[in-house]
C-alpha positions, 0 to 999 in steps of 0.5 A: 499500500502506497504511503500517504503523502508527509505533512508540512507544518510551518513555523515563522522564525521571528524575533519579538519586539514588545514595543509597549505593555502599556494597556487600556484593558484589565483582562484577568487572564493576561500577564503582559499588559500593564496599567503603567508606563512602558515604552521601549525608546528608539535606541532600544529599538534599534537594539532589539532589531539588530539582535533579531538579525544576529538570530536569523529572524525574517519576521519582527513581531510587534506586540503592544497592549491595547491603546497605550497612548491613551496613558498621558505619560506615553503620549507625552514621551512619544511626542518629545521624540517627535512622533504624533501617536503611537502608531506612528511610532510602530510605523517608524519602527517598521521601517527600521526593520525593513531597512534590516531585512526583516518583515514586519506582523504587528498586533496592536489590538483593536485598532481603526481602519485608518490605523490599519491602513497607516501600518499596512505601508510597513507591515507584511501582515497584521493581526489581533486575537477575536478571543471569543464571541461571547459578550457574556465574557465582557462582565467576567475576565474582561470587564473594564475592557472596551476594546475587547469587546467582540464586536469591536475586534470583528469590526478590526478584522473586517477593516483589514480585509477591506484594505486587503491586509493578510490577517492572522486572527484566533480564538483563546479557550478555556477562559470561562466560554462555553463548548457552543461559544467556541464554535460561534467564534469560529463560525463568525470568523468564517463568515468574515473569511467568506467576505474578503478571503484575507485570514491567512491563519487561525490560531487555537490557544488554550489558556494557561495561568501565569505568574504575576510580573509586577516590577519585572520585564516579561520580555527579559524572562521570555528571552532568558527562559528561551535561550536556556531552553534552546541551549540545553532542551531541559525545561527547568531554567537556572533562575529557578521557574518551571519552563511549564509551570503547573499553576491552579486555574482560577475561578472563572477559567474552565478546563481545556482537554486534548478532545476540546482542542481536536474539536476545533482543529476539525471544526476550523477545518470544516469551515475554512478548509484552506486556512492555515490552523496554528497551535502554539507548541509551547503551552500544552505538551498535545501539540504533536497529536494536534498536528496529527489532527489537521493543525498545519502551523505553530506560529512563530517559535521565536528565539527570544521568547514568548512575551505573553507566556514567558516561562513558557518558552518555544521549542527550538525549530530542532527540538520540534522537527525531532518530535515530528519525525515519528509521525512523518511530519516535515517542519517547514519555515514560512514567512509571517505573510503566508505565499498565496498573499504575497503580490502587489494586490495584498502587499505595499511595494516597499514590503513586496521589495523586501521579500522579492529582494531577500525572501524570493524563494518564498513566493509561490512559482507561478506568481509575479514578482518572484524573479525578473525574467531575462527577457519579455514572456511571450504567451502569444509564442505557445500555438506557434511554439507548438506547431514547431515542437509536433515536428521535432523542431529545436525551440528558442529559449523564449519559446520554451519559456512560454510554454513552461509558464502557460496554464490556460487549461485549453492551451495546457491540453494541446501541450499534452496532445502534442506531446503524447503525439511525439511520444507515440511516433518515437517510442510507440505505445509500450510502456517500458520498465527494468527490473533492477536495484539500487545500491547506495554504498554510502551516504557520507558526502562532502558536498552538502546541497541544499537539496539533498536529504541523503548526504551526511559528514563522515561523524554524523549518528546517520552516516552509513557505509555498506560492508562487503558482506552486505554488499554481497547479500543486496547483489545476490537478493538482485539477482533473485528477484530477477533484476538485470540491472544494479544501479550504484550511486553514493555521496562523495566519500573523502577517503575513497580513492579510484581504487575503491570505486574500481573495487565496488564495481568488480565486487558487483561483477563479481557477486552477480555472476557468482549467483548465476547473471552478469549484471549490467552495472549503472553506475556513478553520477557525473559528479562521483566521475569527476571526484575520481579524475580529481583525486586520480589526477586522470583525464576523463578519456583514461578514466573511463576505459579503467571503469569499463575495464571494472565493469562499468556499463552506463552512467546516469546522468544525475547531478544534473539538477538544472545545468545553469551555473547561476542556479548551481551556485545557489542551490549546491555551490559545492557541486561540479559547474555546468561545463564539467558536467557536459565534459563527463558525459561527453567523455563517456559517450566517447568511450562507449558508455551511454548515459541517462539525462536528468532535470530536477525541477520544483524548486527555486528554478526559473522557466527560462532557466530549464529552457536553457537546461533542455536546449543543452541536454538536447546539443549534447545529444545531438553532438553524441547521441549516447542519452538513452532517456530523460528523467525529470525529477520533481524536487521533494522539500520536506527534509530538506534545507531548501524546503526547510528554511527557503520556503520551497513546497512540493510541486502539485501533481499537475504542474509536474505533468505540465513540466513533463510534456514540455520536456518532451517536447523540447527534447523533439526527436533527439532523445526517444525515451522519457521516463516518470519517477514513481518514487516522486510522482507516486505510481498514480501520478507516473500513470497519468504522465503516460498521458503527457509524453511518457513511455517508460516507468523506470525501474523497480528500485528495491531499495531507494534512499535518496528521494526517501530521505528527502521526504518522499512517501511513495515508498522503495520498491514496485514489483513488475506486475505493479508497474505492468498494471499501470501501463495496463490501467492506461490501456497500453501494453508493457514490456520489461526492457534491459538497462539499454532498451532491449525489450526482454518480455512483453506484456499485452493489455490483459495479460498480467505479470505475475506478482513475487510469491511473497506478494501473492501470499500476502 
């Protein structure tokens, strides 16, 4: 059974600035606010912003009490500094944050539409908690707090929608409300969302009782608790208070259970299916269960703590990541503004400039502003480009780019139809696959690619090296399974010599023959081969004959990623440059060693860079003719640095199919075979790809580590009968092939392959 897709749980790497704790409200549950004068002076603000930059924050969370400048001393101080009112001061702080590349998110309480508009010029997003729709609570926990009236807070939330401000809100539970009042609060927010569509996330926050902090700085308490917890991972602070104190509930509060929270997650998803659901991970230890129930976000894991609940520091991203592992969920950074709002309609130009310059990888693919094209993208080129592509004619960079960015359903169907026609002409209707086994001898690697979840340093506890005995066992298993090919790749191991690489080939040949089969060795990426040349001092034209003598049959054209040096510098600056990749592939072909070719797409590449890649691969094939197949590899972000810290999300199946069709058209008649990676797309997606220009389903693999460790969830093996069934489901005959596409056995439609004995018994 194919596993479910992994969950992507997000957080914002933020730093908190409690600009003023002076507050006009007197809520019973609050330990943050004070009725006394509190205001950070400009010099302190600048220091806090500099500290935020040092801690690699992307978001500046500006918290304040309600209406702080209603306090005469606060207003007098602001005017002495040259500010007309408190919002004017917040705008100044936002400007200073943007200068440093920090994106401000403000929560100033219930403020006017005019003030929201003023803040919009310097904020990426804003927010205010509804807390509860219950007016009854105005007589209990909110007595003497007019700004906490639910209608006033809803007015602020609605005004933000009218102003097109990406907004965060939520409810506070356990403050004396009833179950029905919680549900009614969510329903009220859903009504506002239906009107304006500006609510990017809903916070479901459980109340926890706090100490009193008279005469103490909650920011300092929060920062010290967070530093201690992030450094040690131990709950008890060196200052003596507990990280999670268990104080008794006040009489006006009500206990909240995990079942209550699970119900709220489900109700939020029912009412607002496309919205983020945030659960604070520092207020109860049930947050992993709520992620399993459907929560999608953990808020800002602020490095300087939670200023509202200062004795409850947020766990560090690494601590969260470890706790999410058992349920297969991946933790990824987001900006304070969600991706769908990063455009001119929702974001002020000054703020959008900061995002475009510093955080452009967080801008969703296909939206404006992600990166400036080197030429005008002309969608009118699509129709004439398709006419040329049907004839196999080389397309220009501009024409290919127009095809890559085309999303009109009618035009996309024309692209699909053209790719499928070219596939039928070149490869026929038979869907091929190879029975093979992957062997990754070692995951020790010195390259450090941002897109990789496989490579490890020598000293990593997750590093491994396959022993000769384990190697022999895996080769024997491959032969018993019926494999005709071994695919052998590893990390760039700092201790291996050329003789080590030759030894692994000879051992594979020997172990195969000892078990009755001369296995084809499809081995060593261009990166590995370039490394062999570097450490041995041999030119490529001397290196390949040695590898062939040791048993090499063909080489995978991986390590290509996107063959544009600027792109490669962004995602893997230590990897071989484009020309070196070309040199290796061409040398292989001169030595009579065929290769495949690949592209890794769906990360931070741009469509014109893909166009350059495809044109280069096509040129190499026209010059040498040694490429047997082209393999599109969609990027798996979940357990990779690009996914964790750069906001890159998994490409959709629809986008992957559209790209695949364009890849087929770009290659024209130069490369016959285009493969779908079921590891990346899943078998269902790979089967659908057979309608989009694909004629090959790859291999059985038996053991797949590289995509799996990046977060792919489609398994590590498919049996021949499953691949045959996929081809038949698409109405196409199937055939097992060799590495070099010789047909070994045919499976006409209606003639299934027999499943392995173990699978049949199961």
